[in-house]
Kinemage of the C-alpha trace (Angstrom):
@kinemage 1
@onewidth
@group {chain A} dominant
@subgroup {mainchain}
@vectorlist {calphas} color= white
{ca met a 1} P 52.507 4.855 108.384
{ca gln a 2} L 51.318 2.430 105.712
{ca ile a 3} L 47.601 1.815 105.113
{ca thr a 4} L 46.002 -1.104 103.279
{ca trp a 5} L 42.255 -1.599 102.834
{ca lys a 6} L 41.092 -5.188 103.280
{ca gly a 7} L 37.502 -4.452 102.223
{ca gly a 8} L 34.451 -3.217 104.112
{ca lys a 9} L 35.554 -1.642 107.378
{ca ser a 10} L 38.766 -3.666 107.571
{ca leu a 11} L 42.075 -1.828 107.422
{ca glu a 12} L 45.663 -2.719 108.173
{ca ile a 13} L 47.666 0.256 109.405
{ca lys a 14} L 51.364 -0.412 109.884
{ca ala a 15} L 53.400 1.847 112.113
{ca lys a 16} L 57.038 1.664 113.188
{ca asp a 17} L 56.390 -0.678 116.107
{ca ala a 18} L 52.783 -1.763 115.702
{ca thr a 19} L 50.103 -2.957 113.328
{ca ile a 20} L 46.539 -1.790 113.817
{ca leu a 21} L 43.775 -3.971 112.400
{ca thr a 22} L 40.186 -2.811 112.159
{ca gly a 23} L 37.112 -4.799 111.272
{ca asp a 24} L 34.855 -6.700 113.650
{ca asp a 25} L 37.108 -5.388 116.410
{ca val a 26} L 40.072 -3.043 116.712
{ca arg a 27} L 43.448 -4.563 117.505
{ca val a 28} L 46.907 -3.214 118.061
{ca asn a 29} L 49.350 -6.019 117.386
{ca asp a 30} L 47.573 -8.996 118.990
{ca ile a 31} L 45.693 -7.009 121.625
{ca val a 32} L 41.955 -6.586 121.056
{ca leu a 33} L 40.650 -3.275 122.354
{ca pro a 34} L 37.390 -3.827 124.250
{ca gly a 35} L 35.682 -0.588 123.186
{ca pro a 36} L 35.495 2.951 124.521
{ca gly a 37} L 38.408 3.981 126.712
{ca glu a 38} L 42.047 5.049 126.537
{ca tyr a 39} L 44.792 2.611 125.534
{ca glu a 40} L 48.464 2.675 124.683
{ca val a 41} L 49.982 -0.330 122.976
{ca ala a 42} L 53.440 -0.457 121.353
{ca gly a 43} L 53.649 3.334 121.206
{ca val a 44} L 50.199 3.739 119.623
{ca gln a 45} L 47.732 5.849 121.581
{ca val a 46} L 44.108 4.830 121.058
{ca phe a 47} L 41.011 6.565 122.325
{ca gly a 48} L 37.759 4.662 121.922
{ca ile a 49} L 35.393 7.623 121.860
{ca ala a 50} L 32.238 5.603 121.173
{ca pro a 51} L 31.706 1.958 120.186
{ca glu a 52} L 32.017 2.965 116.529
{ca ile a 53} L 34.536 5.831 116.754
{ca tyr a 54} L 38.262 5.559 117.451
{ca phe a 55} L 41.040 8.149 117.544
{ca phe a 56} L 44.581 6.849 116.966
{ca lys a 57} L 47.924 8.583 117.361
{ca ile a 58} L 50.265 6.571 115.114
{ca asp a 59} L 53.826 7.619 114.249
{ca glu a 60} L 52.859 11.149 115.377
{ca ile a 61} L 49.896 11.183 112.963
{ca ala a 62} L 46.393 11.649 114.383
{ca cys a 63} L 43.720 9.465 112.746
{ca ala a 64} L 39.972 9.027 113.192
{ca tyr a 65} L 38.335 5.704 112.317
{ca phe a 66} L 34.564 5.384 111.951
{ca asp a 67} L 33.274 1.811 112.188
{ca gly a 68} L 29.918 1.489 110.448
{ca ile a 69} L 28.702 4.859 111.651
{ca asn a 70} L 25.400 6.153 110.280
{ca arg a 71} L 24.745 9.282 112.321
{ca ser a 72} L 25.960 12.798 112.916
{ca leu a 73} L 28.639 13.416 115.509
{ca thr a 74} L 27.921 14.937 118.894
{ca asp a 75} L 29.698 18.147 119.893
{ca asp a 76} L 31.871 16.166 122.333
{ca glu a 77} L 32.851 13.696 119.590
{ca val a 78} L 33.750 16.546 117.238
{ca ser a 79} L 35.945 18.186 119.874
{ca ser a 80} L 37.669 14.828 120.568
{ca leu a 81} L 38.435 14.351 116.853
{ca thr a 82} L 39.396 17.834 115.616
{ca asp a 83} L 43.116 17.019 115.646
{ca ala a 84} L 42.642 14.129 113.196
{ca ser a 85} L 44.712 14.689 110.058
{ca val a 86} L 43.650 11.383 108.485
{ca ile a 87} L 40.120 9.992 108.628
{ca phe a 88} L 38.729 6.617 107.598
{ca ile a 89} L 35.040 7.137 106.899
{ca pro a 90} L 32.241 4.900 105.545
{ca val a 91} L 30.507 6.464 102.553
{ca asp a 92} L 28.191 4.197 100.574
{ca gly a 93} L 24.894 4.862 102.388
{ca lys a 94} L 23.982 1.186 102.808
{ca gly a 95} L 23.601 1.104 106.577
{ca val a 96} L 26.441 3.621 106.924
{ca leu a 97} L 26.904 7.308 106.118
{ca asp a 98} L 25.847 8.399 102.660
{ca pro a 99} L 28.182 10.764 100.741
{ca lys a 100} L 26.333 13.891 101.920
{ca lys a 101} L 26.443 12.936 105.634
{ca ala a 102} L 30.086 11.862 105.320
{ca thr a 103} L 30.904 15.233 103.780
{ca glu a 104} L 29.235 17.006 106.716
{ca ile a 105} L 31.563 15.170 109.124
{ca ile a 106} L 34.559 15.957 106.912
{ca lys a 107} L 33.669 19.673 106.979
{ca leu a 108} L 33.463 19.596 110.781
{ca leu a 109} L 36.808 17.822 111.263
{ca glu a 110} L 38.771 19.371 108.361
{ca pro a 111} L 41.243 16.487 107.922
{ca thr a 112} L 44.082 16.627 105.413
{ca val a 113} L 43.608 13.051 104.148
{ca ile a 114} L 40.225 11.378 103.676
{ca ile a 115} L 40.094 7.632 103.073
{ca pro a 116} L 36.623 6.306 102.195
{ca ile a 117} L 35.809 2.812 103.462
{ca glu a 118} L 32.789 0.489 103.484
{ca ala a 119} L 31.943 1.289 99.869
{ca asp a 120} L 31.971 -0.734 96.668
{ca asp a 121} L 31.362 2.365 94.551
{ca ile a 122} L 32.630 5.771 95.639
{ca thr a 123} L 31.632 7.679 92.501
{ca asp a 124} L 28.935 9.696 94.296
{ca phe a 125} L 31.259 10.419 97.223
{ca cys a 126} L 33.993 11.682 94.873
{ca lys a 127} L 31.476 13.965 93.134
{ca val a 128} L 30.293 15.436 96.444
{ca thr a 129} L 33.845 15.987 97.736
{ca gly a 130} L 35.137 17.470 94.503
{ca gly a 131} L 37.187 14.517 93.314
{ca cys a 132} L 39.351 11.652 94.457
{ca ala a 133} L 42.894 10.572 93.606
{ca gln a 134} L 43.524 7.517 91.436
{ca pro a 135} L 43.155 4.277 93.420
{ca val a 136} L 46.272 2.833 95.038
{ca ser a 137} L 46.806 -0.543 96.680
{ca thr a 138} L 48.632 0.891 99.696
{ca tyr a 139} L 49.002 4.438 100.961
{ca lys a 140} L 52.130 5.545 102.787
{ca ile a 141} L 52.372 8.842 104.650
{ca thr a 142} L 54.748 10.417 107.144
{ca lys a 143} L 54.186 13.293 109.516
{ca gln a 144} L 56.510 15.466 107.419
{ca gln a 145} L 54.615 14.704 104.200
{ca leu a 146} L 51.321 15.414 105.918
{ca glu a 147} L 52.559 18.758 107.234
{ca ser a 148} L 53.642 19.831 103.742
{ca met a 149} L 50.281 19.012 102.119
{ca glu a 150} L 47.875 21.799 101.240
{ca gly a 151} L 44.102 21.412 101.213
{ca gln a 152} L 42.412 18.032 101.411
{ca thr a 153} L 43.226 14.837 99.559
{ca cys a 154} L 40.816 11.958 99.089
{ca val a 155} L 42.823 8.739 98.865
{ca val a 156} L 41.059 5.767 97.304
{ca leu a 157} L 42.428 2.400 98.376
{ca glu a 158} L 41.919 -0.706 96.266
{ca lys a 159} L 40.750 -3.749 98.173
{ca ser a 160} L 43.676 -6.070 98.771
């Protein structure tokens, strides 16, 4: 899986047989997903849990994507997302989660990889989470790499 941040809430996630695009809508290849529900497109399983929360299974990696969320998760949402190893979470507090609220969600879900989105400055978020890796333009991860990681890693993507 290869992840590129396009700015704001827009990501490009490339899998073996599919490309997922997030932003104003969520697409797998050229198919726009209409919102909450279960979908499978080109081997990618997608669960629209709420209008602003998606769970993807991509190349055997479970991911949670939060689109402009600015609230705590319900118990049902938490239970639907606990398998997420990678999360894409808004963190700048301007109409979306602030670093403290984002950290609360991270503690509930316990992902291995955290990728902050919807933020021009993640300094406060990195302080609250205990630090972030050096920014990269693209992040590549496989299931095997993910399984061998210990603890949590905050991956900062540069806007491309």
